[in-house]
C-alpha positions as CSV (number, residue, x, y, z in Angstrom):
1,X,31.6,-22.7,20.4
2,X,27.8,-22.9,20.8
3,X,27.9,-20.4,23.7
4,X,30.0,-18.0,21.6
5,X,27.4,-18.3,18.7
6,X,24.5,-17.6,21.1
7,X,26.3,-14.5,22.5
8,X,27.0,-13.3,18.9
9,X,23.3,-13.7,18.0
10,X,22.3,-12.0,21.2
11,X,24.6,-9.1,20.4
12,X,23.2,-8.9,16.9
13,X,19.6,-8.8,18.2
14,X,20.6,-6.2,20.8
15,X,22.0,-3.9,18.1
16,X,18.7,-3.9,16.3
17,X,16.8,-2.6,19.3
18,X,16.6,1.0,18.1
19,X,15.6,0.1,14.6
20,X,12.8,-2.3,15.7
21,X,11.3,-0.1,18.4
22,X,11.3,3.1,16.3
23,X,9.9,1.6,13.1
24,X,7.3,-0.7,14.6
25,X,5.7,2.2,16.6
26,X,4.8,4.1,13.4
27,X,4.2,1.6,10.7
28,X,1.1,3.4,9.4
29,X,3.0,6.6,9.0
30,X,5.9,4.6,7.4
31,X,3.5,3.5,4.6
32,X,1.1,6.4,4.2
33,X,3.4,9.3,5.3
34,X,6.9,8.2,4.5
35,X,7.8,11.7,3.4
36,X,8.0,12.6,7.1
37,X,11.0,10.3,7.4
38,X,12.5,11.4,4.0
39,X,12.1,15.1,4.7
40,X,15.2,14.9,6.9
41,X,17.4,14.2,3.9
42,X,19.7,17.1,3.2
43,X,20.3,18.6,-0.2
44,X,23.5,20.0,-1.7
45,X,22.8,23.5,-0.5
46,X,22.1,22.4,3.1
47,X,18.3,22.6,2.9
48,X,16.0,19.7,3.3
49,X,13.9,18.1,0.6
50,X,10.4,19.5,0.4
51,X,7.8,17.2,-1.0
52,X,5.1,19.9,-0.9
53,X,7.1,22.0,-3.4
54,X,7.5,18.9,-5.6
55,X,3.7,18.4,-5.5
56,X,3.1,22.1,-6.3
57,X,5.3,21.8,-9.4
58,X,3.6,18.7,-10.6
59,X,0.2,20.3,-9.9
60,X,1.1,23.3,-12.1
61,X,2.1,21.2,-15.0
62,X,-0.9,18.9,-14.6
63,X,-3.2,21.9,-14.8
64,X,-1.7,23.0,-18.1
65,X,-2.0,19.4,-19.5
66,X,-5.6,19.2,-18.2
67,X,-6.5,22.3,-20.1
68,X,-4.8,21.1,-23.3
69,X,-6.5,17.7,-23.1
70,X,-9.9,19.3,-22.4
71,X,-9.6,21.6,-25.4
72,X,-8.3,18.8,-27.6
73,X,-11.1,16.4,-26.6
74,X,-13.7,19.1,-27.1
75,X,-12.5,19.8,-30.6
76,X,-12.1,16.2,-31.6
77,X,-15.6,15.2,-30.3
78,X,-17.8,18.2,-31.0
79,X,-16.1,19.9,-34.0
80,X,-14.2,17.2,-35.9
81,X,-16.3,14.3,-34.6
82,X,-13.4,11.9,-34.7
83,X,-13.5,10.7,-31.1
84,X,-16.2,9.7,-28.6
85,X,-19.9,10.4,-29.0
86,X,-20.7,13.8,-30.5
87,X,-24.3,13.4,-29.3
88,X,-23.2,13.3,-25.7
89,X,-23.9,16.4,-23.7
90,X,-20.7,18.6,-23.5
91,X,-21.6,19.4,-19.9
92,X,-20.4,15.9,-19.0
93,X,-16.9,16.8,-20.3
94,X,-17.0,20.0,-18.3
95,X,-18.1,18.1,-15.2
96,X,-15.1,15.7,-15.7
97,X,-12.7,18.7,-15.8
98,X,-14.3,20.2,-12.6
99,X,-13.9,16.9,-10.8
100,X,-10.3,16.6,-11.9
101,X,-9.5,20.1,-10.5
102,X,-11.3,19.4,-7.2
103,X,-9.3,16.1,-6.8
104,X,-6.1,17.9,-7.5
105,X,-6.8,20.7,-5.0
106,X,-8.4,18.6,-2.2
107,X,-6.5,15.4,-2.5
108,X,-4.3,16.0,0.5
109,X,-7.2,16.6,2.8
110,X,-9.1,13.6,1.4
111,X,-6.0,11.5,1.8
112,X,-5.5,12.5,5.4
113,X,-9.1,11.5,6.2
114,X,-8.6,8.2,4.5
115,X,-5.4,7.5,6.6
116,X,-7.3,8.5,9.7
117,X,-10.0,5.9,9.0
118,X,-7.4,3.2,8.3
119,X,-5.7,4.1,11.6
120,X,-8.9,3.9,13.6
121,X,-9.7,0.5,11.9
122,X,-6.3,-0.8,12.8
123,X,-6.5,0.4,16.4
124,X,-9.8,-1.3,16.8
125,X,-8.3,-4.6,15.7
126,X,-5.1,-4.3,17.7
127,X,-7.0,-3.3,20.8
128,X,-8.1,-6.9,21.0
129,X,-4.6,-8.3,21.0
130,X,-2.6,-5.9,23.2
131,X,1.0,-6.7,23.8
132,X,2.6,-6.0,27.2
133,X,6.0,-4.3,26.6
134,X,7.3,-2.7,23.4
135,X,11.0,-3.5,23.5
136,X,11.1,-6.2,20.8
137,X,14.8,-6.8,21.2
138,X,14.3,-7.7,24.8
139,X,11.4,-9.9,24.0
140,X,13.6,-11.8,21.5
141,X,16.6,-12.2,23.8
142,X,14.2,-13.3,26.6
143,X,13.3,-16.3,24.4
144,X,16.9,-17.5,23.9
145,X,17.1,-19.6,27.0
146,X,17.0,-22.9,25.2
147,X,20.5,-22.7,23.7
148,X,21.6,-22.6,20.1
149,X,18.3,-23.8,18.7
150,X,16.2,-21.0,20.2
151,X,19.0,-18.5,19.4
152,X,18.9,-19.4,15.7
153,X,15.1,-19.4,15.8
154,X,15.0,-15.9,17.3
155,X,17.5,-14.8,14.7
156,X,15.2,-16.1,11.9
157,X,12.3,-14.2,13.4
158,X,14.3,-11.0,13.5
159,X,15.2,-11.4,9.9
160,X,11.6,-12.0,8.9
161,X,10.7,-8.8,10.9
162,X,13.4,-6.8,9.0
163,X,12.0,-8.1,5.7
164,X,8.6,-7.0,6.8
165,X,10.0,-3.5,7.6
166,X,11.6,-3.3,4.1
167,X,8.2,-4.3,2.6
168,X,6.5,-1.4,4.4
169,X,9.2,1.1,3.3
170,X,9.0,-0.1,-0.3
171,X,5.2,0.2,-0.2
172,X,5.5,3.6,1.4
173,X,7.7,4.8,-1.4
174,X,5.2,3.5,-4.0
175,X,2.4,5.3,-2.3
176,X,4.4,8.5,-2.2
177,X,5.1,8.3,-5.9
178,X,1.4,7.6,-6.6
179,X,0.4,10.6,-4.4
180,X,2.8,12.9,-6.3
181,X,1.3,11.6,-9.5
182,X,-2.4,12.1,-8.5
183,X,-2.7,15.4,-10.5
184,X,-1.8,13.5,-13.7
185,X,-4.0,10.6,-12.8
186,X,-6.9,13.0,-12.3
187,X,-6.7,14.0,-16.0
188,X,-8.3,10.6,-16.7
189,X,-11.6,11.9,-15.2
190,X,-12.1,13.6,-18.6
191,X,-12.7,10.1,-20.1
192,X,-15.9,8.2,-19.7
193,X,-14.1,5.3,-17.9
194,X,-12.2,7.7,-15.6
195,X,-8.8,6.6,-17.1
196,X,-6.2,5.4,-14.6
197,X,-7.9,7.3,-11.7
198,X,-10.0,4.3,-10.8
199,X,-6.9,2.1,-10.6
200,X,-5.3,4.7,-8.4
201,X,-8.2,4.6,-5.9
202,X,-8.2,0.8,-6.0
203,X,-4.5,0.6,-5.2
204,X,-4.9,2.9,-2.2
205,X,-7.7,0.7,-0.8
206,X,-5.8,-2.5,-1.4
207,X,-2.7,-1.1,0.2
208,X,-4.7,0.0,3.3
209,X,-6.4,-3.5,3.6
210,X,-3.1,-5.3,3.1
211,X,-1.4,-3.1,5.7
212,X,-4.1,-3.8,8.3
213,X,-3.8,-7.5,7.7
214,X,0.0,-7.5,7.9
215,X,0.1,-5.3,11.1
216,X,-2.5,-7.5,12.7
217,X,-0.5,-10.6,11.9
218,X,2.7,-8.9,13.1
219,X,1.1,-8.0,16.4
220,X,-0.1,-11.7,16.7
221,X,3.4,-12.8,16.0
222,X,4.8,-10.7,18.8
223,X,2.0,-11.9,21.1
224,X,2.9,-15.5,20.4
225,X,6.5,-14.8,21.1
226,X,5.7,-13.1,24.4
227,X,3.7,-16.2,25.5
228,X,6.7,-18.5,24.7
229,X,5.4,-19.8,21.3
230,X,8.5,-19.0,19.3
231,X,7.8,-21.3,16.3
232,X,4.2,-20.0,16.1
233,X,5.6,-16.5,16.1
234,X,7.9,-17.3,13.2
235,X,5.1,-19.0,11.2
236,X,2.8,-16.0,11.7
237,X,5.5,-13.5,10.7
238,X,6.2,-15.4,7.5
239,X,2.5,-15.4,6.7
240,X,2.5,-11.6,7.3
241,X,5.4,-11.2,4.8
242,X,3.5,-13.2,2.2
243,X,0.2,-11.4,2.8
244,X,0.4,-9.3,-0.5
245,X,0.9,-12.4,-2.5
246,X,-1.8,-14.3,-0.7
247,X,-4.4,-11.5,-1.1
248,X,-3.4,-11.0,-4.7
249,X,-4.9,-14.4,-5.5
250,X,-8.3,-13.2,-4.6
251,X,-8.2,-9.6,-5.7
252,X,-8.6,-10.0,-9.4
253,X,-8.2,-6.9,-11.5
254,X,-11.0,-6.1,-14.0
255,X,-9.8,-6.4,-17.6
256,X,-11.7,-3.2,-18.6
257,X,-13.1,-4.7,-21.8
258,X,-16.8,-5.5,-22.1
259,X,-16.1,-7.6,-25.2
260,X,-13.6,-9.7,-23.3
261,X,-15.9,-10.1,-20.4
262,X,-18.8,-11.2,-22.7
263,X,-16.4,-13.6,-24.4
264,X,-15.3,-15.2,-21.2
265,X,-18.9,-15.5,-20.0
266,X,-19.9,-17.2,-23.3
267,X,-17.0,-19.6,-23.1
268,X,-17.9,-20.5,-19.5
269,X,-21.6,-21.1,-20.5
270,X,-20.5,-23.2,-23.5
271,X,-18.2,-25.3,-21.3
272,X,-21.2,-26.0,-19.0
273,X,-23.6,-27.0,-21.8
274,X,-22.5,-30.6,-22.1
275,X,-23.1,-31.1,-18.4
276,X,-26.6,-29.7,-18.7
277,X,-27.3,-32.0,-21.7
278,X,-26.2,-35.1,-19.7
279,X,-28.7,-34.2,-17.0
C-alpha cells in the first residue's frame, strides 16, 4: 500500500514537470509582463487579445478627463475661488498637467527600465546561490528515497511551490490592471498631494522588493532540497509564501493627514510624560 502511494505521488510530481520548469524560469516576466502570457488568449473572431489597444483606449479617455479636470480646477480655484489656494501660481497647475501627460506617454518606457533594474538586482542576488540543474520535478523525485515520509514531504513542498506560482500570477494580474489604469492615476498629479499617483508608485516598488525576496527564498529552498535538506526546503518555501504578510508588518502606509499625524505624536508625548516626571 505504501509503495503504491509513493508511486502515485511520484507520478503526480512527474506530471507537474512542464508547469514547474516553464514558470520558474520566467517569474519576473510572470509578475511584471504577464500580458505576454495572456496575449495568447483567442477572442471570438479568432484574433488574439491586444493589451496595447486596451491601453490606447484608456489613454484616450484619460486625456479627455484630464482636460476636463484641469479646466474645472482652474475655474473653481482662480475664478470662483471655491477650491484650493487662489493665491497659488497657476503655472503650478499647468506643470501638474504637463507631468500627467508625460507620464501617460512615457510610462511604458519608464516601466521597462524599472523592470530591467529589478531583474539586474535579482540576478545579482541569485548569482550567489546558483542551483545546479533546473528540472525541479527530477529534483523532487530524487529526494523520495526515504519511503512514504519523504514522498509526502516532497508532495507538500510541491504544493507550496504551486501556491507560490499562484501568488505570482495573481500579483501579475494586479500589476497589469494598475499599469492599464496609470493614465487615470496620473490625473492625480493635478492635485498638490499628487492624488493616488504616489500610492501607485509605492505599490510598484513594494511589489518589486517583495518579488526579489520571494524569488531569493525560493531559490534557497531549491538549493536546500538539492543538498538533501528536505525539511529546510519546505520551511523556506513556506516563508517565501508568507513574505507579503511578513513585509506588510513593517511597511506602514502613511495616513495622509497632517492633523492625524500631529494628534498621534501628541498622544505619544503625553503618554511618555509620566515617565519623565518620575525621573
